[in-house]
N, C-alpha and C positions, 0 to 999 in steps of 0.2 A: 350510789354508795357514798357514805360520808368519808371524808379524808381523815388524816391523823388528828388534826386539831379539833374538828367537829366531833369525832368519836371520843376524844379525851374530855371535851366539855360535857358531852352527854353522859359519859361514865362518871364524871365528877358529880353530876347532878343526881343520877339514878342508882349507881352501883358502887358508891364509896362511903366511907364513914369518917367522921371527924376524929383526928388524932392530935388535937391540941393546936398549938400555934408555935411558930419559930420566928423570933425577932418581930413580933407583931403581925406575922402573916399566917392566916389560917392554913392548916395542913390537913390534907385528906389522903386516905389510903384506899386503893381499889380493893374490893372483895376478891377480884380475880387474882390479884397479887397474893393474897392469903391462900387461895386455892392452889396456886402454882407452888407456893412454898410448902404446903402440906404434901403435895404430890412429890416434891423433891425429898422430903423427909421419909415418905413411904418407900420411895425408890432406894434411898440410902439404907434403910433397915433391911430391905430384901437383898441388898448386895452382899458380896462375900469378900473375904480377905481381911481387912482391918477389923478390929473390935467394933461392935455396933455403936457404942457410945462415942467412939472416935469419929465414925462416919457422920453421926448426928451432929456432933460439935462442929465438924468441918462444914457441913451444909449450912448450919445456923450462922457460923462465923462468916462464911463467904457471902451469904445473903445480907448480913448486917453491913459488911464492908461495901457491898454494891449499893445498898440504899443510902449509906452515909455519903458515898462518893457522888451519887446522883443528886442527893439533896444539896450538897455543897455547890454542885454545878448549877442547879436551878436557882439557888439563892444568889449566886453570882449574877445571873440575869436580873433577878428581882432587885438586888441592891443597887445595881447600875440604873435600873429603871427609876428607882427613888431619887438617885442623884441627878437624873435628867428631868426631874419634875413630875414623874408619875408615881405610881404606887403598886403594891402587890395585892391583887385580889384574892388569890389563893394558890397553893402549890399542891399538885396531885402526883402521887407516886403510884405507878401502875406497871403491868408486866412489860411495857415497852420503854421503861425508864421513868422519866418525869416530865411534867409540864408546869411551867410557871406562868399563870395567867396574870398579866400586868396591864395597867392603864398607862396612858401617855399624857404628857403635859398638853393642856388645851391652848389653842391659839397659835399653834406652830405652823409655819409654812411647810409645804410638801418637802422641800429640800432639807429644812431643819429636822423634820420627822425622820428623813432618811439617815441623817447624821446620828440622831438619837438611836435609831435601829442598829446602826453599825456598832455603836458603843455597847448597847445592851446585848446584842448577839455575841460580840467578841468577849464579853465579860464571863460568859459561861465556860468556854474552853480554857480561858486564862486561869481559872481556879485550879486546874490540874497541875500547873507548875508548882505552886507552894505545897500542894498535897503530896506530889511526887517527892519533892525535896524533904518533907517531913518523914515520909516512910523510908526514904533512902538513908537519912541520918540515923533513924532508929535501927534499921537493918545493919548498917555499917558498925554501929556500936555493939550490936548483938553478935555479929560475926567476929569482932575483935575479942569478945569474951568467950567465944566457943573454943578457943585454943586449937587442939589437934583435930577437931572435927572437919571432915572434908566437905566444904560447901563453896559455892562460887562467890567471888567478890560481889559486893552490893552493886557496884556500878554496872555489872553485866546485865542485871535485870532491867535497867533503864533502856538498854538497846533493844529495839523491837526485833522479835523473831531470832534473838541470839541463842546460841546453844549454851545451856547452863547445867551444872552438876546438881542433881537432886540429892539431898542428904539421906543417909540410911538410918534405920532405927533398930537398936539392939537392946531390948528390955533387960536382957541378962547382964549387960555391962561388960561383955568380953571384948568387943571390938572398940578400940579407942577412937577410931575415925568416925564412929556413929553416935547419934544421940542415944542417951540411956533412959530418957524419960519422955513421955508423951507431951508434957508441958513444953519442953524445949522444941520438940519437933513441930507441934502445932503453932507455937509462937513464930517460928521461922517461916512456916508456910503462910500464915496470915500476913506477915510483913511483905513477903514476896507478892502475895495476891494484891495487897494494897498498891504496890508500885505498878504491877502489870495492868491492873484495872484502870489506873489513871492514864498510863501511856496509851493503852488501846482505845479508851474512850476519847482521848484527845485526837488521836489519828482518825478515828471513825467520824467524829463530828466535824473536823476541819478539812480532811483530805478525801472525804467520800461525799461529794456534793449531791446527795439525793434529797430533794426537797421533801419535807420541811426541816431537814437536818441543818445545823448551824453553818456548815460549809457552803451550802447552796445560798443561804441568805447573805453570807459574807461576800460571795462572788457577785451577787446581784447589786448589793449596796456599793461595792467597790467599783463595779463597771460604770454605774451612773454618776458616782461622786468624783472618781479620780481619772476615769478613762473617757469621759464625755459621751458615753454610750446612751442612746435613747432608751426609754422604758421598754419599748417594743423589742429592740435588739437584746436587751438584758433578759426579757421574758423568753425569747427564742433560745438564748444560751442556756437558761435554766431548764426549759423543757427538753432540749436536745441532749443535755447531759444527765438530767434526772431520770428520764424514762429508761435509757439503756442500763443505768446502774440499778434501777428498781427491778428490771427484768433479770439482771444478773443476780441480784439479791434473792429473788424468788426462786430462780433456778438452783442456786446453791442450797437454799433451804429445802427444796424438793429432794435433792440427792441426800441431804442430811436425814430426811425422814425415811428414805429407803435404807439407810444404814442403821436405823434404830436409835435415833438420838433423843427419844422421849418427846416431851412437849415443846422443847426449845425450838426445834426446826419449824414446827407449826406456827409458833408465835412470831418468829422472824418472817415467815412467809406471809402471814397476815399483815405484818407491818409493811412489807414491800408492796402488797396490794393497795393498802391505804395510801402509800406514797404515790403510787400510780394514779389513784383517784385525785390526789392533790394536784399533780401535774396536769391532769386532764382539765381540771377546773381552770387553771391558768391558761391552758391552750384554748379553752372555750371563750374565756374573756378576751383573749387576743383576737380570735376570729370575730367576735361580736363587737370589737373595738370599744371595750369597756374595761380595759386594764386599769384605768384610774380608780376604779372602785376597790382594787386590791391594795392593802397597806404598803406593799413594797413598790408599787408602780403608780403612785399618785402623781408623779411628774409626767405621766402620759397625757394629761390634759391640763392646759394652762387655764388659770382662773380668769384671764382677760384676753381680749382679742383686739386687733387694730381694724378699724373700719374707715371707709372713705365716705363722708357725708356730703361731698360736693364742695366743702370749704377747706378740705385738707384731711390729713390722717388723724383720727381720734381713737382713743383707747376706751373700750367698753367692756362690761362684764361678759363673760363667755357663756351663753345660754345653752350651748350644745351638750347633749348627754352622750357624746362619743369622744373617743380619744382624738388628739390632734393628728393630722395627717403626717405621714413619714416625710423625711426630707427628700427633695427632688434628686434624681440621679445625678451623679457627678458632684455631690456636695453642695448643691444649690441651697437657696433660702428655703426653709420649711414652707410647705404649701399653706399651713395654717397661718403663716405670718403675712400672706398676701392680703392686702386690704380689700375686703368685699365692699361693694357699693351699697349704701343704705338708701332705700326708697323712702319717699315722704310718708308712706303709711307706717313705717317703723318708728317715726319720730313722734312721740306722744308725751310732750311735756305737760306737767300739771303743777298747780300751786298747792299750798297746804290745805286750802278749803275745798279743793276739787275743781276750781275754775281753771280753764285752759289758759295758759300763758298767751298773751296777745289778745285775749278776749276783753269783754266789757269790764271795767273796773280794775284793769291790770296795766302795767307799764307796757308800752308798745314794744313788741319783739323786734320789729324792724329798726326802731330807734336804738334799742340796745345793741343790735348787730352792728349798726353804723358806728356806735361809740367804740366798740371793740375793734372794728376794722380801722378806725381812725387813730388807734393807738392811745385812746384815753385811758388813764389809770385812776381808779378811785382810791384816794388815800384815806387817812384817818379823820379828815375834816368832816364837819357836820353837814348833813344833806337836808334840804327843805323837807318839812314834815310830811307833805303829801307824797312826794317821791320816796321818802325814807320808809313810810309804812308799806308802800307797794313793793319796794325792793326787799324789805325785810320779810314780807309775806311770801314773796317768790322764792327767796333763798331758803327760808324755813321749809317751804313746800318741797322744793327740790331735794333738800337734805332728808326729809321724811320719806319721800318717794324712793330715793336711792337706798336708804336704810332698809325699807321694806323689801326692795328688790334683792338686796344682798342677803337678807335673812331668808327669803324664799329660796334663793339659789343655794345657800348653805344647807338648807334642809333637804333639797333635792339631790345634792351631790355628796351626802354623807357616805363615808366608806364603810365597809364591813367592820373594820376595827372600831370606828367611832360608834357604830350601833351597838357592838358588843360591849364597849366600855360603858355606854349609857345603861345597858342592861345590868352589868355587874355593879355599877354605882347604885342603881335602884334596889338591887338585891341587898347590897351592903346597908343602905339606909333602912330597908325593911327589917333586916336582921338586928340592927341597932335599936329600932323602935320596939321590937318584940322582946329583946333581952334587957333593954333599959340601960345599956352601957355602950360607949363608943367602941 
């Protein structure tokens, strides 16, 4: 089963329609979100109590506020991604909230990518602070204008799970402590909804670390950057916290379905199942020692290693396709840092034209080794032409060989995120070619 991110990418491709752009970022809306909204409208029409038009306006207004809040949240991620050198590929609104597909700056080291991720992930929940402040200021002014109407102070709606007084409605205008028009009643309700949406979404994203929610990513990035935890340790923390919370999320949704909560409990249950799938993927990568292929755990594998070639310790490219070994018990040196002995079969130096160094027509490798051992330093002085051409060819060959090795290593160790970014970039170029505009 696909996880939340994979399902979102598939739905954006197959089950969503273009809804324009926002700040230069393509915006897509899932057809399932439209179906869910229509279902809510039908449910509101069939309900009893308030006038039908009031119920329809309430459902429409609440859905608009939810999408506006989620869109601002996702644009917070996207805007920070741009500030860190990346770009916004597209934004998807769907029944589970929103997904901002972004690209990252190229040429970053794994630790720099982790710092970028921390900024980008944290920018989304941070948008709820100014949005809450705006809604609170509007509600405070509205409450001050209401005079004798009995309603709770604006600040009480900021406190999570606080007990507030709901206003009453008297169309006849006999009760002075009630609203006399539906306009005032609905305006107050929408302002309260705006505050509560931002407060609850902030708490859910930050303090409910169920991967891939923002809270889980913040924990993983913080553990590796500030606590010195290894990628494997951070992955264990993520799995062991995310799985129980996902099970709790699914169980709560199941009891909501038994209580007749409509489609919402089923949607949240499916969301919990997809989060379990995401956690299982990380668990599988951890067992296969391939955590480094995940964008959050690229530090699990170092790009170089230290080897003992008989003349001392040298640093070489790391050809392994597995994570580095965990630190030895008792806080010893990482096992991956122990210098392995390099056999003569592993040493394959070449010049630029393909001739083996030390062979016919090349500078003697033993002489070169003796020069280095004797402490000879080549300065900027000119070298005799014969030796200069040989030295230049050898240096150019080694540089070309190292460049080809690094290029091949980079291709083999591309992460899932890098492959996805390349795919999005190709799609963007194809879209620009077809539309004729950037």
